[in-house]
MDAnalysis code that builds the backbone (N, CA, C; Angstrom):
import MDAnalysis as mda
import numpy as np

u = mda.Universe.empty(201, n_residues=67, atom_resindex=np.repeat(np.arange(67), 3), trajectory=True)
u.add_TopologyAttr("name", ["N", "CA", "C"] * 67)
u.add_TopologyAttr("resid", np.arange(1, 68))
u.add_TopologyAttr("resname", ["MET", "PRO", "LYS", "THR", "ILE", "ASP", "ARG", "GLU", "GLU", "LEU", "ARG", "ARG", "LEU", "VAL", "ALA", "GLY", "GLY", "ALA", "GLN", "LEU", "VAL", "GLU", "VAL", "LEU", "LYS", "PRO", "GLU", "GLU", "TYR", "GLU", "LYS", "GLU", "HIS", "LEU", "PRO", "GLY", "ALA", "ILE", "ASN", "LEU", "PRO", "LEU", "ARG", "SER", "LEU", "ASP", "GLU", "GLU", "GLY", "THR", "LYS", "MET", "LEU", "ASP", "ARG", "ASN", "ARG", "PRO", "VAL", "ILE", "VAL", "TYR", "CYS", "TRP", "ASP", "THR", "ALA"])
u.atoms.positions = np.array([
    [13.902, 3.496, -2.948],
    [13.670, 4.396, -4.040],
    [12.395, 3.967, -4.770],
    [11.443, 4.861, -4.960],
    [10.191, 4.506, -5.651],
    [10.417, 4.099, -7.099],
    [9.614, 3.147, -7.544],
    [9.624, 2.757, -8.951],
    [8.273, 2.157, -9.301],
    [7.906, 2.226, -10.539],
    [6.661, 1.656, -11.022],
    [6.875, 0.176, -11.311],
    [5.895, -0.645, -10.909],
    [5.975, -2.076, -11.186],
    [4.695, -2.520, -11.881],
    [4.786, -3.655, -12.575],
    [3.596, -4.184, -13.241],
    [2.903, -5.199, -12.331],
    [1.790, -5.710, -12.792],
    [0.966, -6.628, -12.002],
    [1.725, -7.894, -11.602],
    [2.501, -8.437, -12.515],
    [3.252, -9.667, -12.208],
    [4.312, -9.418, -11.140],
    [4.991, -8.277, -11.212],
    [5.984, -7.931, -10.197],
    [5.302, -7.720, -8.841],
    [4.124, -7.111, -8.856],
    [3.348, -6.935, -7.626],
    [3.049, -8.285, -6.994],
    [2.553, -9.206, -7.774],
    [2.231, -10.545, -7.257],
    [3.465, -11.229, -6.687],
    [4.582, -11.119, -7.384],
    [5.824, -11.751, -6.940],
    [6.285, -11.149, -5.605],
    [6.251, -9.829, -5.507],
    [6.694, -9.169, -4.282],
    [5.790, -9.492, -3.095],
    [4.478, -9.476, -3.308],
    [3.537, -9.797, -2.223],
    [3.716, -11.255, -1.791],
    [3.895, -12.153, -2.743],
    [4.125, -13.567, -2.411],
    [5.411, -13.732, -1.601],
    [6.364, -12.826, -1.818],
    [7.629, -12.873, -1.090],
    [7.589, -12.130, 0.243],
    [6.421, -11.611, 0.628],
    [6.290, -10.977, 1.937],
    [6.204, -9.466, 1.945],
    [6.144, -8.843, 0.784],
    [6.031, -7.379, 0.756],
    [4.691, -6.934, 1.329],
    [4.676, -5.750, 1.905],
    [3.468, -5.161, 2.482],
    [2.787, -4.300, 1.423],
    [1.515, -4.504, 1.235],
    [0.751, -3.748, 0.248],
    [-0.063, -2.690, 0.984],
    [0.194, -1.431, 0.679],
    [-0.440, -0.309, 1.364],
    [-1.221, 0.527, 0.355],
    [-2.491, 0.736, 0.643],
    [-3.308, 1.645, -0.170],
    [-3.417, 2.950, 0.593],
    [-3.123, 4.060, -0.078],
    [-3.140, 5.373, 0.558],
    [-4.444, 6.127, 0.280],
    [-5.484, 5.369, 0.013],
    [-6.794, 5.953, -0.252],
    [-7.424, 6.492, 1.026],
    [-8.393, 7.393, 0.863],
    [-9.193, 7.847, 1.995],
    [-9.941, 6.626, 2.527],
    [-10.194, 6.567, 3.850],
    [-10.860, 5.387, 4.432],
    [-12.167, 4.999, 3.739],
    [-12.978, 5.974, 3.363],
    [-14.253, 5.646, 2.718],
    [-14.039, 5.019, 1.334],
    [-12.991, 5.432, 0.624],
    [-12.681, 4.820, -0.672],
    [-12.129, 3.419, -0.473],
    [-11.300, 3.237, 0.547],
    [-10.737, 1.925, 0.861],
    [-11.859, 0.945, 1.217],
    [-12.814, 1.386, 2.030],
    [-13.930, 0.524, 2.425],
    [-14.761, 0.098, 1.218],
    [-14.891, 0.991, 0.267],
    [-15.692, 0.711, -0.925],
    [-15.021, -0.362, -1.788],
    [-13.721, -0.251, -1.964],
    [-12.993, -1.202, -2.806],
    [-11.493, -1.064, -2.562],
    [-10.844, -2.194, -2.330],
    [-9.395, -2.193, -2.152],
    [-8.806, -3.519, -2.636],
    [-7.518, -3.518, -2.831],
    [-6.830, -4.720, -3.280],
    [-6.814, -5.759, -2.155],
    [-6.979, -7.032, -2.486],
    [-6.955, -8.083, -1.459],
    [-5.634, -8.063, -0.681],
    [-5.741, -8.090, 0.624],
    [-4.553, -8.124, 1.476],
    [-3.926, -6.767, 1.756],
    [-4.456, -5.715, 1.167],
    [-3.887, -4.380, 1.361],
    [-4.310, -3.809, 2.703],
    [-3.412, -3.042, 3.308],
    [-3.775, -2.294, 4.503],
    [-4.012, -0.853, 4.090],
    [-4.823, -0.157, 4.853],
    [-5.138, 1.229, 4.548],
    [-4.319, 2.145, 5.438],
    [-3.550, 3.002, 4.802],
    [-2.780, 4.030, 5.480],
    [-2.953, 5.289, 4.643],
    [-4.018, 6.064, 4.922],
    [-4.306, 7.235, 4.102],
    [-3.089, 8.142, 3.931],
    [-2.991, 8.736, 2.777],
    [-1.851, 9.577, 2.424],
    [-1.536, 10.588, 3.524],
    [-2.550, 11.164, 4.101],
    [-2.335, 12.154, 5.162],
    [-1.799, 11.528, 6.440],
    [-1.815, 10.209, 6.531],
    [-1.290, 9.520, 7.719],
    [0.124, 9.003, 7.515],
    [0.717, 9.313, 6.387],
    [2.071, 8.829, 6.114],
    [3.093, 9.692, 6.849],
    [3.034, 9.619, 8.148],
    [3.995, 10.298, 8.994],
    [4.605, 9.242, 9.910],
    [5.456, 9.658, 10.788],
    [6.130, 8.689, 11.660],
    [5.139, 7.864, 12.471],
    [4.112, 8.496, 12.999],
    [3.114, 7.784, 13.801],
    [2.322, 6.793, 12.950],
    [1.893, 7.232, 11.770],
    [1.078, 6.392, 10.901],
    [1.811, 5.189, 10.351],
    [3.104, 5.319, 10.143],
    [3.859, 4.222, 9.549],
    [4.366, 3.211, 10.583],
    [4.040, 3.399, 11.843],
    [4.458, 2.430, 12.873],
    [3.849, 1.059, 12.652],
    [2.770, 0.982, 11.887],
    [2.133, -0.308, 11.617],
    [2.900, -1.110, 10.564],
    [3.886, -0.505, 9.923],
    [4.654, -1.191, 8.883],
    [5.902, -1.841, 9.471],
    [6.269, -2.973, 8.902],
    [7.486, -3.680, 9.282],
    [8.627, -3.116, 8.436],
    [9.567, -2.455, 9.073],
    [10.675, -1.810, 8.346],
    [11.637, -2.819, 7.712],
    [11.485, -4.088, 8.037],
    [12.357, -5.122, 7.479],
    [11.771, -5.778, 6.234],
    [10.571, -5.347, 5.828],
    [9.932, -5.912, 4.634],
    [9.663, -4.806, 3.627],
    [9.756, -5.123, 2.337],
    [9.455, -4.119, 1.314],
    [8.019, -3.616, 1.442],
    [7.788, -2.386, 1.011],
    [6.470, -1.774, 1.049],
    [6.080, -1.374, -0.373],
    [4.883, -1.787, -0.777],
    [4.317, -1.395, -2.061],
    [3.173, -0.444, -1.754],
    [3.247, 0.761, -2.295],
    [2.213, 1.764, -2.067],
    [1.385, 1.894, -3.328],
    [0.061, 1.847, -3.147],
    [-0.856, 1.901, -4.272],
    [-1.913, 2.969, -4.021],
    [-2.204, 3.735, -5.078],
    [-3.277, 4.711, -5.010],
    [-3.909, 4.819, -6.389],
    [-5.215, 4.777, -6.397],
    [-5.950, 4.950, -7.656],
    [-6.787, 6.193, -7.515],
    [-6.576, 7.139, -8.400],
    [-7.326, 8.401, -8.347],
    [-7.912, 8.652, -9.709],
    [-9.223, 8.749, -9.765],
    [-9.889, 8.984, -11.026],
    [-10.055, 10.459, -11.320],
    [-9.680, 11.304, -10.370],
    [-9.832, 12.758, -10.565],
    [-8.748, 13.309, -11.440],
])
């Protein structure tokens, strides 16, 4: 179930093995992304695109949109 977390919770979860996923467009990801994050653009969040994720570990999804 999705929920909002703060920076400290993010650090704790990543330290515990959570996967950090940025759903930015590839060009935005290349320009700037969070350390250790993988890029899985929002349009790729389908069964094929999510095969790179480990279903046994928590997933943190991050997107920053200035629009």
